[in-house]
Jmol script that loads the backbone (N, CA, C; Angstrom):
load data "model"
ATOM      1  N   UNK A   1      85.953 140.598  73.870  1.00  0.00           N
ATOM      2  CA  UNK A   1      86.557 140.394  75.511  1.00  0.00           C
ATOM      3  C   UNK A   1      87.771 140.980  75.388  1.00  0.00           C
ATOM      4  N   UNK A   2      87.950 141.292  76.751  1.00  0.00           N
ATOM      5  CA  UNK A   2      89.511 141.926  76.736  1.00  0.00           C
ATOM      6  C   UNK A   2      90.478 140.428  77.135  1.00  0.00           C
ATOM      7  N   UNK A   3      91.543 140.762  76.980  1.00  0.00           N
ATOM      8  CA  UNK A   3      92.327 140.287  77.333  1.00  0.00           C
ATOM      9  C   UNK A   3      92.852 139.583  78.596  1.00  0.00           C
ATOM     10  N   UNK A   4      92.170 140.058  79.659  1.00  0.00           N
ATOM     11  CA  UNK A   4      92.152 139.590  81.059  1.00  0.00           C
ATOM     12  C   UNK A   4      91.120 138.122  81.194  1.00  0.00           C
ATOM     13  N   UNK A   5      90.011 138.780  80.639  1.00  0.00           N
ATOM     14  CA  UNK A   5      89.009 137.326  80.963  1.00  0.00           C
ATOM     15  C   UNK A   5      89.279 136.080  79.693  1.00  0.00           C
ATOM     16  N   UNK A   6      89.799 136.212  78.456  1.00  0.00           N
ATOM     17  CA  UNK A   6      90.024 135.307  78.540  1.00  0.00           C
ATOM     18  C   UNK A   6      91.563 134.424  78.934  1.00  0.00           C
ATOM     19  N   UNK A   7      92.407 135.000  79.953  1.00  0.00           N
ATOM     20  CA  UNK A   7      93.261 134.417  80.067  1.00  0.00           C
ATOM     21  C   UNK A   7      92.736 133.861  81.796  1.00  0.00           C
ATOM     22  N   UNK A   8      91.790 134.564  82.291  1.00  0.00           N
ATOM     23  CA  UNK A   8      90.745 133.802  82.944  1.00  0.00           C
ATOM     24  C   UNK A   8      90.137 132.760  82.696  1.00  0.00           C
ATOM     25  N   UNK A   9      89.775 132.689  81.848  1.00  0.00           N
ATOM     26  CA  UNK A   9      89.115 131.772  81.269  1.00  0.00           C
ATOM     27  C   UNK A   9      89.310 130.420  80.710  1.00  0.00           C
ATOM     28  N   UNK A  10      90.804 131.051  80.607  1.00  0.00           N
ATOM     29  CA  UNK A  10      91.778 129.703  80.292  1.00  0.00           C
ATOM     30  C   UNK A  10      92.446 129.271  81.143  1.00  0.00           C
ATOM     31  N   UNK A  11      92.612 129.625  82.427  1.00  0.00           N
ATOM     32  CA  UNK A  11      93.023 129.343  83.421  1.00  0.00           C
ATOM     33  C   UNK A  11      92.322 128.411  83.957  1.00  0.00           C
ATOM     34  N   UNK A  12      91.085 128.906  84.195  1.00  0.00           N
ATOM     35  CA  UNK A  12      89.768 127.824  84.355  1.00  0.00           C
ATOM     36  C   UNK A  12      89.821 126.511  83.723  1.00  0.00           C
ATOM     37  N   UNK A  13      89.601 126.507  82.497  1.00  0.00           N
ATOM     38  CA  UNK A  13      89.664 125.641  81.855  1.00  0.00           C
ATOM     39  C   UNK A  13      90.822 124.629  82.077  1.00  0.00           C
ATOM     40  N   UNK A  14      92.183 125.377  81.982  1.00  0.00           N
ATOM     41  CA  UNK A  14      93.295 124.821  82.391  1.00  0.00           C
ATOM     42  C   UNK A  14      93.593 123.652  83.901  1.00  0.00           C
ATOM     43  N   UNK A  15      93.025 124.875  84.825  1.00  0.00           N
ATOM     44  CA  UNK A  15      92.760 123.940  86.180  1.00  0.00           C
ATOM     45  C   UNK A  15      91.675 122.837  85.930  1.00  0.00           C
ATOM     46  N   UNK A  16      90.845 122.872  85.524  1.00  0.00           N
ATOM     47  CA  UNK A  16      89.316 121.872  85.323  1.00  0.00           C
ATOM     48  C   UNK A  16      90.019 120.725  84.623  1.00  0.00           C
ATOM     49  N   UNK A  17      90.985 120.728  83.910  1.00  0.00           N
ATOM     50  CA  UNK A  17      91.734 119.593  82.941  1.00  0.00           C
ATOM     51  C   UNK A  17      92.432 119.288  83.776  1.00  0.00           C
ATOM     52  N   UNK A  18      93.530 119.696  84.780  1.00  0.00           N
ATOM     53  CA  UNK A  18      94.042 119.516  85.599  1.00  0.00           C
ATOM     54  C   UNK A  18      93.555 118.302  86.378  1.00  0.00           C
ATOM     55  N   UNK A  19      92.497 118.990  87.334  1.00  0.00           N
ATOM     56  CA  UNK A  19      91.718 118.280  88.148  1.00  0.00           C
ATOM     57  C   UNK A  19      91.221 116.954  87.784  1.00  0.00           C
ATOM     58  N   UNK A  20      90.447 116.904  86.374  1.00  0.00           N
ATOM     59  CA  UNK A  20      89.989 116.226  85.545  1.00  0.00           C
ATOM     60  C   UNK A  20      91.174 114.914  85.219  1.00  0.00           C
ATOM     61  N   UNK A  21      92.168 114.632  85.139  1.00  0.00           N
ATOM     62  CA  UNK A  21      93.801 114.301  85.066  1.00  0.00           C
ATOM     63  C   UNK A  21      93.767 113.256  85.853  1.00  0.00           C
ATOM     64  N   UNK A  22      93.875 113.991  87.356  1.00  0.00           N
ATOM     65  CA  UNK A  22      94.227 113.795  88.768  1.00  0.00           C
ATOM     66  C   UNK A  22      92.808 112.828  88.992  1.00  0.00           C
ATOM     67  N   UNK A  23      91.347 112.805  89.037  1.00  0.00           N
ATOM     68  CA  UNK A  23      90.344 112.193  89.218  1.00  0.00           C
ATOM     69  C   UNK A  23      90.553 110.742  88.363  1.00  0.00           C
ATOM     70  N   UNK A  24      90.821 111.133  87.375  1.00  0.00           N
ATOM     71  CA  UNK A  24      91.168 109.753  86.335  1.00  0.00           C
ATOM     72  C   UNK A  24      92.111 108.598  86.842  1.00  0.00           C
ATOM     73  N   UNK A  25      93.333 109.064  86.985  1.00  0.00           N
ATOM     74  CA  UNK A  25      94.357 108.817  87.779  1.00  0.00           C
ATOM     75  C   UNK A  25      93.991 108.180  88.804  1.00  0.00           C
ATOM     76  N   UNK A  26      93.450 108.372  89.621  1.00  0.00           N
ATOM     77  CA  UNK A  26      93.026 108.098  91.025  1.00  0.00           C
ATOM     78  C   UNK A  26      92.006 106.712  90.770  1.00  0.00           C
ATOM     79  N   UNK A  27      90.840 107.241  89.721  1.00  0.00           N
ATOM     80  CA  UNK A  27      89.744 106.039  89.502  1.00  0.00           C
ATOM     81  C   UNK A  27      90.704 105.162  89.051  1.00  0.00           C
ATOM     82  N   UNK A  28      91.628 105.106  88.174  1.00  0.00           N
ATOM     83  CA  UNK A  28      92.272 104.083  87.666  1.00  0.00           C
ATOM     84  C   UNK A  28      93.080 103.071  88.728  1.00  0.00           C
ATOM     85  N   UNK A  29      93.418 103.738  89.733  1.00  0.00           N
ATOM     86  CA  UNK A  29      94.922 103.191  90.741  1.00  0.00           C
ATOM     87  C   UNK A  29      93.382 102.723  91.360  1.00  0.00           C
ATOM     88  N   UNK A  30      92.205 102.909  91.799  1.00  0.00           N
ATOM     89  CA  UNK A  30      91.531 102.484  92.602  1.00  0.00           C
ATOM     90  C   UNK A  30      90.652 101.264  91.922  1.00  0.00           C
ATOM     91  N   UNK A  31      90.279 100.987  90.801  1.00  0.00           N
ATOM     92  CA  UNK A  31      90.268  99.827  89.937  1.00  0.00           C
ATOM     93  C   UNK A  31      91.220  98.813  89.821  1.00  0.00           C
ATOM     94  N   UNK A  32      92.172  99.413  89.592  1.00  0.00           N
ATOM     95  CA  UNK A  32      93.513  98.569  89.701  1.00  0.00           C
ATOM     96  C   UNK A  32      93.353  97.792  90.877  1.00  0.00           C
ATOM     97  N   UNK A  33      93.729  98.319  91.461  1.00  0.00           N
ATOM     98  CA  UNK A  33      93.847  97.929  93.525  1.00  0.00           C
ATOM     99  C   UNK A  33      93.094  96.755  93.611  1.00  0.00           C
ATOM    100  N   UNK A  34      91.737  97.371  93.047  1.00  0.00           N
ATOM    101  CA  UNK A  34      90.188  96.365  93.475  1.00  0.00           C
ATOM    102  C   UNK A  34      90.322  95.088  92.395  1.00  0.00           C
ATOM    103  N   UNK A  35      91.167  95.089  91.562  1.00  0.00           N
ATOM    104  CA  UNK A  35      91.231  94.065  90.573  1.00  0.00           C
ATOM    105  C   UNK A  35      92.330  93.265  91.208  1.00  0.00           C
ATOM    106  N   UNK A  36      93.949  93.847  91.662  1.00  0.00           N
ATOM    107  CA  UNK A  36      94.606  93.125  92.415  1.00  0.00           C
ATOM    108  C   UNK A  36      94.209  92.245  93.589  1.00  0.00           C
ATOM    109  N   UNK A  37      93.528  92.537  94.255  1.00  0.00           N
ATOM    110  CA  UNK A  37      92.776  92.575  95.509  1.00  0.00           C
ATOM    111  C   UNK A  37      91.811  91.299  95.249  1.00  0.00           C
ATOM    112  N   UNK A  38      91.141  91.291  94.203  1.00  0.00           N
ATOM    113  CA  UNK A  38      90.232  90.076  93.762  1.00  0.00           C
ATOM    114  C   UNK A  38      91.139  88.840  93.473  1.00  0.00           C
ATOM    115  N   UNK A  39      92.178  89.231  92.841  1.00  0.00           N
ATOM    116  CA  UNK A  39      92.604  88.397  92.475  1.00  0.00           C
ATOM    117  C   UNK A  39      93.666  87.591  93.059  1.00  0.00           C
ATOM    118  N   UNK A  40      94.279  88.219  94.110  1.00  0.00           N
ATOM    119  CA  UNK A  40      94.964  87.567  95.342  1.00  0.00           C
ATOM    120  C   UNK A  40      93.897  86.857  96.492  1.00  0.00           C
ATOM    121  N   UNK A  41      93.041  87.641  96.096  1.00  0.00           N
ATOM    122  CA  UNK A  41      91.877  86.863  97.137  1.00  0.00           C
ATOM    123  C   UNK A  41      91.501  85.526  96.147  1.00  0.00           C
ATOM    124  N   UNK A  42      91.171  85.276  95.003  1.00  0.00           N
ATOM    125  CA  UNK A  42      91.041  84.023  94.289  1.00  0.00           C
ATOM    126  C   UNK A  42      92.153  82.975  94.582  1.00  0.00           C
ATOM    127  N   UNK A  43      92.937  83.805  94.234  1.00  0.00           N
ATOM    128  CA  UNK A  43      94.345  82.563  94.623  1.00  0.00           C
ATOM    129  C   UNK A  43      94.593  81.846  95.935  1.00  0.00           C
ATOM    130  N   UNK A  44      93.986  82.714  96.850  1.00  0.00           N
ATOM    131  CA  UNK A  44      94.240  82.030  97.876  1.00  0.00           C
ATOM    132  C   UNK A  44      92.621  81.199  98.575  1.00  0.00           C
ATOM    133  N   UNK A  45      91.829  81.573  97.935  1.00  0.00           N
ATOM    134  CA  UNK A  45      90.779  80.542  97.867  1.00  0.00           C
ATOM    135  C   UNK A  45      90.766  79.470  96.656  1.00  0.00           C
ATOM    136  N   UNK A  46      91.492  79.556  95.913  1.00  0.00           N
ATOM    137  CA  UNK A  46      92.109  78.235  95.420  1.00  0.00           C
ATOM    138  C   UNK A  46      92.958  77.284  96.278  1.00  0.00           C
ATOM    139  N   UNK A  47      93.892  78.206  96.620  1.00  0.00           N
ATOM    140  CA  UNK A  47      94.878  77.085  96.931  1.00  0.00           C
ATOM    141  C   UNK A  47      94.196  76.403  98.657  1.00  0.00           C
ATOM    142  N   UNK A  48      92.800  77.199  99.040  1.00  0.00           N
ATOM    143  CA  UNK A  48      92.689  76.391  99.715  1.00  0.00           C
ATOM    144  C   UNK A  48      91.880  75.522 100.054  1.00  0.00           C
ATOM    145  N   UNK A  49      91.452  75.231  98.373  1.00  0.00           N
ATOM    146  CA  UNK A  49      90.566  74.336  98.083  1.00  0.00           C
ATOM    147  C   UNK A  49      91.092  73.236  97.184  1.00  0.00           C
ATOM    148  N   UNK A  50      92.430  73.087  97.478  1.00  0.00           N
ATOM    149  CA  UNK A  50      93.000  72.136  96.569  1.00  0.00           C
ATOM    150  C   UNK A  50      92.872  70.286  97.188  1.00  0.00           C
ATOM    151  N   UNK A  51      92.508  69.442  96.292  1.00  0.00           N
ATOM    152  CA  UNK A  51      92.344  68.478  97.036  1.00  0.00           C
ATOM    153  C   UNK A  51      93.313  67.809  97.884  1.00  0.00           C
ATOM    154  N   UNK A  52      93.042  66.887  98.972  1.00  0.00           N
ATOM    155  CA  UNK A  52      93.812  66.001  99.664  1.00  0.00           C
ATOM    156  C   UNK A  52      94.370  67.243 100.969  1.00  0.00           C
ATOM    157  N   UNK A  53      93.579  68.112 101.386  1.00  0.00           N
ATOM    158  CA  UNK A  53      94.091  68.726 102.314  1.00  0.00           C
ATOM    159  C   UNK A  53      93.848  68.588 103.426  1.00  0.00           C
ATOM    160  N   UNK A  54      94.100  67.815 104.163  1.00  0.00           N
ATOM    161  CA  UNK A  54      94.368  67.579 105.830  1.00  0.00           C
ATOM    162  C   UNK A  54      93.521  68.539 106.376  1.00  0.00           C
ATOM    163  N   UNK A  55      92.406  68.101 107.738  1.00  0.00           N
ATOM    164  CA  UNK A  55      91.738  69.135 108.301  1.00  0.00           C
ATOM    165  C   UNK A  55      92.863  70.196 108.950  1.00  0.00           C
ATOM    166  N   UNK A  56      94.133  69.670 109.839  1.00  0.00           N
ATOM    167  CA  UNK A  56      94.845  70.534 110.369  1.00  0.00           C
ATOM    168  C   UNK A  56      95.314  71.338 108.852  1.00  0.00           C
ATOM    169  N   UNK A  57      95.516  71.305 107.996  1.00  0.00           N
ATOM    170  CA  UNK A  57      95.900  72.247 107.026  1.00  0.00           C
ATOM    171  C   UNK A  57      94.915  73.285 106.820  1.00  0.00           C
ATOM    172  N   UNK A  58      93.271  72.498 106.975  1.00  0.00           N
ATOM    173  CA  UNK A  58      92.207  73.549 106.205  1.00  0.00           C
ATOM    174  C   UNK A  58      92.103  74.783 107.353  1.00  0.00           C
ATOM    175  N   UNK A  59      92.284  74.093 108.690  1.00  0.00           N
ATOM    176  CA  UNK A  59      92.448  75.100 110.107  1.00  0.00           C
ATOM    177  C   UNK A  59      93.373  76.515 109.272  1.00  0.00           C
ATOM    178  N   UNK A  60      94.631  75.852 108.964  1.00  0.00           N
ATOM    179  CA  UNK A  60      95.737  76.718 108.651  1.00  0.00           C
ATOM    180  C   UNK A  60      95.291  77.644 107.897  1.00  0.00           C
ATOM    181  N   UNK A  61      94.663  77.129 106.805  1.00  0.00           N
ATOM    182  CA  UNK A  61      94.602  77.958 105.550  1.00  0.00           C
ATOM    183  C   UNK A  61      93.047  78.816 105.981  1.00  0.00           C
ATOM    184  N   UNK A  62      92.342  78.533 106.788  1.00  0.00           N
ATOM    185  CA  UNK A  62      91.156  79.489 106.988  1.00  0.00           C
ATOM    186  C   UNK A  62      91.669  80.481 108.300  1.00  0.00           C
ATOM    187  N   UNK A  63      92.952  80.269 108.970  1.00  0.00           N
ATOM    188  CA  UNK A  63      93.029  81.289 109.645  1.00  0.00           C
ATOM    189  C   UNK A  63      93.774  82.536 108.799  1.00  0.00           C
ATOM    190  N   UNK A  64      94.601  81.631 107.808  1.00  0.00           N
ATOM    191  CA  UNK A  64      95.334  82.594 106.885  1.00  0.00           C
ATOM    192  C   UNK A  64      94.510  83.583 105.976  1.00  0.00           C
ATOM    193  N   UNK A  65      93.179  83.003 105.108  1.00  0.00           N
ATOM    194  CA  UNK A  65      92.696  83.564 104.599  1.00  0.00           C
ATOM    195  C   UNK A  65      91.715  84.729 106.040  1.00  0.00           C
ATOM    196  N   UNK A  66      91.578  84.646 107.124  1.00  0.00           N
ATOM    197  CA  UNK A  66      90.865  85.489 107.988  1.00  0.00           C
ATOM    198  C   UNK A  66      91.992  86.866 107.974  1.00  0.00           C
ATOM    199  N   UNK A  67      93.181  86.362 107.988  1.00  0.00           N
ATOM    200  CA  UNK A  67      93.877  87.281 108.016  1.00  0.00           C
ATOM    201  C   UNK A  67      94.501  87.988 107.035  1.00  0.00           C
ATOM    202  N   UNK A  68      94.358  87.267 105.927  1.00  0.00           N
ATOM    203  CA  UNK A  68      94.459  88.155 104.452  1.00  0.00           C
ATOM    204  C   UNK A  68      93.301  89.516 104.070  1.00  0.00           C
ATOM    205  N   UNK A  69      91.933  88.731 104.326  1.00  0.00           N
ATOM    206  CA  UNK A  69      90.999  89.653 104.323  1.00  0.00           C
ATOM    207  C   UNK A  69      90.994  90.933 105.076  1.00  0.00           C
ATOM    208  N   UNK A  70      91.803  90.356 106.629  1.00  0.00           N
ATOM    209  CA  UNK A  70      91.368  91.556 107.489  1.00  0.00           C
ATOM    210  C   UNK A  70      92.576  93.006 106.869  1.00  0.00           C
ATOM    211  N   UNK A  71      93.810  92.131 106.384  1.00  0.00           N
ATOM    212  CA  UNK A  71      94.473  92.914 106.070  1.00  0.00           C
ATOM    213  C   UNK A  71      94.173  93.748 104.456  1.00  0.00           C
ATOM    214  N   UNK A  72      93.356  92.943 103.746  1.00  0.00           N
ATOM    215  CA  UNK A  72      93.032  93.515 102.547  1.00  0.00           C
ATOM    216  C   UNK A  72      92.149  94.798 102.955  1.00  0.00           C
ATOM    217  N   UNK A  73      91.051  94.866 103.778  1.00  0.00           N
ATOM    218  CA  UNK A  73      90.057  95.813 104.439  1.00  0.00           C
ATOM    219  C   UNK A  73      90.866  97.207 104.813  1.00  0.00           C
ATOM    220  N   UNK A  74      92.300  96.661 105.895  1.00  0.00           N
ATOM    221  CA  UNK A  74      93.082  97.802 106.306  1.00  0.00           C
ATOM    222  C   UNK A  74      93.534  98.366 105.221  1.00  0.00           C
ATOM    223  N   UNK A  75      94.010  97.898 104.293  1.00  0.00           N
ATOM    224  CA  UNK A  75      94.802  98.336 102.959  1.00  0.00           C
ATOM    225  C   UNK A  75      93.675  99.207 101.947  1.00  0.00           C
ATOM    226  N   UNK A  76      92.698  98.806 101.842  1.00  0.00           N
ATOM    227  CA  UNK A  76      91.255  99.871 101.290  1.00  0.00           C
ATOM    228  C   UNK A  76      91.236 100.923 102.264  1.00  0.00           C
ATOM    229  N   UNK A  77      91.249 100.720 103.301  1.00  0.00           N
ATOM    230  CA  UNK A  77      90.981 101.763 104.243  1.00  0.00           C
ATOM    231  C   UNK A  77      92.033 102.742 104.191  1.00  0.00           C
ATOM    232  N   UNK A  78      93.094 102.208 103.905  1.00  0.00           N
ATOM    233  CA  UNK A  78      94.522 103.536 103.517  1.00  0.00           C
ATOM    234  C   UNK A  78      94.759 104.095 102.316  1.00  0.00           C
ATOM    235  N   UNK A  79      93.998 103.376 101.361  1.00  0.00           N
ATOM    236  CA  UNK A  79      94.017 103.675 100.059  1.00  0.00           C
ATOM    237  C   UNK A  79      92.883 104.745 100.159  1.00  0.00           C
ATOM    238  N   UNK A  80      91.678 104.783 100.840  1.00  0.00           N
ATOM    239  CA  UNK A  80      90.775 105.648 100.616  1.00  0.00           C
ATOM    240  C   UNK A  80      91.605 106.843 101.213  1.00  0.00           C
ATOM    241  N   UNK A  81      92.153 106.737 102.561  1.00  0.00           N
ATOM    242  CA  UNK A  81      92.671 108.015 103.041  1.00  0.00           C
ATOM    243  C   UNK A  81      93.668 108.927 102.423  1.00  0.00           C
ATOM    244  N   UNK A  82      94.280 107.807 101.347  1.00  0.00           N
ATOM    245  CA  UNK A  82      95.625 108.131 100.403  1.00  0.00           C
ATOM    246  C   UNK A  82      94.202 109.439  99.436  1.00  0.00           C
ATOM    247  N   UNK A  83      93.562 108.766  98.987  1.00  0.00           N
ATOM    248  CA  UNK A  83      92.689 109.368  98.070  1.00  0.00           C
ATOM    249  C   UNK A  83      92.159 110.479  98.621  1.00  0.00           C
ATOM    250  N   UNK A  84      91.573 110.758  99.839  1.00  0.00           N
ATOM    251  CA  UNK A  84      91.308 111.859 100.592  1.00  0.00           C
ATOM    252  C   UNK A  84      92.128 112.722 100.732  1.00  0.00           C
ATOM    253  N   UNK A  85      93.475 112.383 100.861  1.00  0.00           N
ATOM    254  CA  UNK A  85      94.566 113.705 101.142  1.00  0.00           C
ATOM    255  C   UNK A  85      94.724 113.985  99.516  1.00  0.00           C
ATOM    256  N   UNK A  86      94.366 113.074  98.485  1.00  0.00           N
ATOM    257  CA  UNK A  86      95.009 113.772  97.301  1.00  0.00           C
ATOM    258  C   UNK A  86      94.145 114.364  96.836  1.00  0.00           C
ATOM    259  N   UNK A  87      93.015 114.639  97.261  1.00  0.00           N
ATOM    260  CA  UNK A  87      91.996 115.331  96.907  1.00  0.00           C
ATOM    261  C   UNK A  87      91.992 116.670  97.750  1.00  0.00           C
ATOM    262  N   UNK A  88      92.603 116.949  98.769  1.00  0.00           N
ATOM    263  CA  UNK A  88      93.043 117.283  99.689  1.00  0.00           C
ATOM    264  C   UNK A  88      93.998 118.996  99.218  1.00  0.00           C
ATOM    265  N   UNK A  89      95.242 117.988  98.451  1.00  0.00           N
ATOM    266  CA  UNK A  89      96.345 118.241  97.868  1.00  0.00           C
ATOM    267  C   UNK A  89      95.684 119.319  96.930  1.00  0.00           C
ATOM    268  N   UNK A  90      95.025 118.753  96.174  1.00  0.00           N
ATOM    269  CA  UNK A  90      94.488 119.412  94.809  1.00  0.00           C
ATOM    270  C   UNK A  90      93.742 120.402  94.853  1.00  0.00           C
ATOM    271  N   UNK A  91      92.791 120.552  96.014  1.00  0.00           N
ATOM    272  CA  UNK A  91      91.953 121.902  96.473  1.00  0.00           C
ATOM    273  C   UNK A  91      92.835 122.583  96.901  1.00  0.00           C
ATOM    274  N   UNK A  92      94.098 122.427  97.882  1.00  0.00           N
ATOM    275  CA  UNK A  92      94.880 123.337  98.432  1.00  0.00           C
ATOM    276  C   UNK A  92      95.394 124.162  96.623  1.00  0.00           C
ATOM    277  N   UNK A  93      96.145 123.473  96.255  1.00  0.00           N
ATOM    278  CA  UNK A  93      97.024 123.797  95.350  1.00  0.00           C
ATOM    279  C   UNK A  93      96.226 124.711  94.429  1.00  0.00           C
ATOM    280  N   UNK A  94      95.139 124.225  93.729  1.00  0.00           N
ATOM    281  CA  UNK A  94      94.124 125.183  93.170  1.00  0.00           C
ATOM    282  C   UNK A  94      93.523 126.637  94.181  1.00  0.00           C
ATOM    283  N   UNK A  95      93.372 126.535  95.135  1.00  0.00           N
ATOM    284  CA  UNK A  95      93.347 127.692  96.043  1.00  0.00           C
ATOM    285  C   UNK A  95      94.500 128.505  96.450  1.00  0.00           C
ATOM    286  N   UNK A  96      95.513 128.261  95.972  1.00  0.00           N
ATOM    287  CA  UNK A  96      97.165 128.427  96.672  1.00  0.00           C
ATOM    288  C   UNK A  96      97.069 129.325  95.348  1.00  0.00           C
ATOM    289  N   UNK A  97      96.931 128.849  94.157  1.00  0.00           N
ATOM    290  CA  UNK A  97      97.375 129.181  92.771  1.00  0.00           C
ATOM    291  C   UNK A  97      96.927 130.315  92.478  1.00  0.00           C
ATOM    292  N   UNK A  98      95.312 130.392  92.797  1.00  0.00           N
ATOM    293  CA  UNK A  98      94.278 131.644  92.832  1.00  0.00           C
ATOM    294  C   UNK A  98      94.483 132.458  93.663  1.00  0.00           C
ATOM    295  N   UNK A  99      94.897 132.102  95.088  1.00  0.00           N
ATOM    296  CA  UNK A  99      95.090 133.175  95.625  1.00  0.00           C
ATOM    297  C   UNK A  99      96.202 134.208  95.345  1.00  0.00           C
ATOM    298  N   UNK A 100      97.509 133.622  94.841  1.00  0.00           N
ATOM    299  CA  UNK A 100      98.737 134.145  94.806  1.00  0.00           C
ATOM    300  C   UNK A 100      99.208 135.221  94.882  1.00  0.00           C
ATOM    301  N   UNK A 101      98.273 135.828  94.257  1.00  0.00           N
ATOM    302  CA  UNK A 101      98.044 137.167  93.402  1.00  0.00           C
ATOM    303  C   UNK A 101      97.613 137.854  95.042  1.00  0.00           C
ATOM    304  N   UNK A 102      96.773 137.784  96.117  1.00  0.00           N
ATOM    305  CA  UNK A 102      96.374 138.246  96.672  1.00  0.00           C
ATOM    306  C   UNK A 102      97.099 137.811  98.343  1.00  0.00           C
ATOM    307  N   UNK A 103      97.798 138.773  98.777  1.00  0.00           N
ATOM    308  CA  UNK A 103      98.512 138.328  99.544  1.00  0.00           C
ATOM    309  C   UNK A 103      97.504 137.600 101.297  1.00  0.00           C
ATOM    310  N   UNK A 104      96.470 138.880 101.301  1.00  0.00           N
ATOM    311  CA  UNK A 104      95.561 138.725 102.571  1.00  0.00           C
ATOM    312  C   UNK A 104      94.970 137.194 102.251  1.00  0.00           C
ATOM    313  N   UNK A 105      94.333 137.416 100.927  1.00  0.00           N
ATOM    314  CA  UNK A 105      93.745 135.849 100.602  1.00  0.00           C
ATOM    315  C   UNK A 105      94.552 134.691 101.034  1.00  0.00           C
ATOM    316  N   UNK A 106      95.846 134.504 100.610  1.00  0.00           N
ATOM    317  CA  UNK A 106      96.581 133.783 100.447  1.00  0.00           C
ATOM    318  C   UNK A 106      96.476 133.290 102.080  1.00  0.00           C
ATOM    319  N   UNK A 107      97.069 134.112 102.741  1.00  0.00           N
ATOM    320  CA  UNK A 107      97.412 134.395 104.236  1.00  0.00           C
ATOM    321  C   UNK A 107      96.192 133.703 105.185  1.00  0.00           C
ATOM    322  N   UNK A 108      94.728 134.148 104.673  1.00  0.00           N
ATOM    323  CA  UNK A 108      93.583 133.575 105.555  1.00  0.00           C
ATOM    324  C   UNK A 108      93.107 132.042 104.877  1.00  0.00           C
ATOM    325  N   UNK A 109      93.356 131.626 103.713  1.00  0.00           N
ATOM    326  CA  UNK A 109      93.247 130.513 103.134  1.00  0.00           C
ATOM    327  C   UNK A 109      94.483 129.648 103.769  1.00  0.00           C
ATOM    328  N   UNK A 110      95.562 130.215 103.898  1.00  0.00           N
ATOM    329  CA  UNK A 110      96.642 128.748 104.580  1.00  0.00           C
ATOM    330  C   UNK A 110      96.228 129.085 106.142  1.00  0.00           C
ATOM    331  N   UNK A 111      95.814 129.773 107.098  1.00  0.00           N
ATOM    332  CA  UNK A 111      95.544 129.482 108.142  1.00  0.00           C
ATOM    333  C   UNK A 111      94.001 128.506 108.188  1.00  0.00           C
ATOM    334  N   UNK A 112      93.372 128.989 107.165  1.00  0.00           N
ATOM    335  CA  UNK A 112      92.134 127.727 107.680  1.00  0.00           C
ATOM    336  C   UNK A 112      92.472 126.337 106.793  1.00  0.00           C
ATOM    337  N   UNK A 113      93.067 126.158 106.353  1.00  0.00           N
ATOM    338  CA  UNK A 113      93.701 125.174 105.474  1.00  0.00           C
ATOM    339  C   UNK A 113      94.814 124.346 106.795  1.00  0.00           C
ATOM    340  N   UNK A 114      95.453 124.982 106.986  1.00  0.00           N
ATOM    341  CA  UNK A 114      95.944 124.276 108.252  1.00  0.00           C
ATOM    342  C   UNK A 114      95.335 123.950 109.761  1.00  0.00           C
ATOM    343  N   UNK A 115      94.289 124.663 109.711  1.00  0.00           N
ATOM    344  CA  UNK A 115      93.463 123.949 111.238  1.00  0.00           C
ATOM    345  C   UNK A 115      92.890 122.953 110.623  1.00  0.00           C
ATOM    346  N   UNK A 116      91.676 122.926 109.178  1.00  0.00           N
ATOM    347  CA  UNK A 116      91.689 121.630 108.702  1.00  0.00           C
ATOM    348  C   UNK A 116      92.421 120.580 108.447  1.00  0.00           C
ATOM    349  N   UNK A 117      93.312 120.610 108.180  1.00  0.00           N
ATOM    350  CA  UNK A 117      94.093 119.887 108.138  1.00  0.00           C
ATOM    351  C   UNK A 117      94.556 119.331 109.467  1.00  0.00           C
ATOM    352  N   UNK A 118      94.996 119.914 110.363  1.00  0.00           N
ATOM    353  CA  UNK A 118      95.029 119.407 111.987  1.00  0.00           C
ATOM    354  C   UNK A 118      93.468 118.649 112.025  1.00  0.00           C
ATOM    355  N   UNK A 119      92.465 119.107 112.274  1.00  0.00           N
ATOM    356  CA  UNK A 119      91.276 118.598 112.690  1.00  0.00           C
ATOM    357  C   UNK A 119      91.292 117.020 111.702  1.00  0.00           C
ATOM    358  N   UNK A 120      91.169 117.321 110.683  1.00  0.00           N
ATOM    359  CA  UNK A 120      91.628 115.770 109.892  1.00  0.00           C
ATOM    360  C   UNK A 120      92.152 114.733 110.317  1.00  0.00           C
ATOM    361  N   UNK A 121      93.125 115.102 111.037  1.00  0.00           N
ATOM    362  CA  UNK A 121      93.649 113.737 111.464  1.00  0.00           C
ATOM    363  C   UNK A 121      93.837 113.956 113.174  1.00  0.00           C
ATOM    364  N   UNK A 122      93.377 114.394 113.801  1.00  0.00           N
ATOM    365  CA  UNK A 122      92.789 114.095 114.897  1.00  0.00           C
ATOM    366  C   UNK A 122      91.637 113.455 115.630  1.00  0.00           C
TER     367      UNK A 122
END
end "model"
wireframe off; spacefill off
backbone 0.3
color backbone group
């Protein structure tokens, strides 16, 4: 094997390791967020089931619970959007590092990525 093939293979292995670490970190963050969301929901449900609560307080707890659940859904959507952006950033950084040696390829990639990012947020 020549030296260029070995260094190219090493770069691919290193890039894959970085991608795996990022994917693992994202997975851990999602799992931790899900656990926190469930713990928060459990606390709200427990507090709403306290004995001796009047009917007016039950209505208030129900309203708070619905608002809380709505906020949790919104939070989940925002986390998913953040995860999509992180994956996009990883993809862009990998492509940019591989295209850094070729100016034409870099410019083509940059133009394409810019168009995709604009359409993702429109």
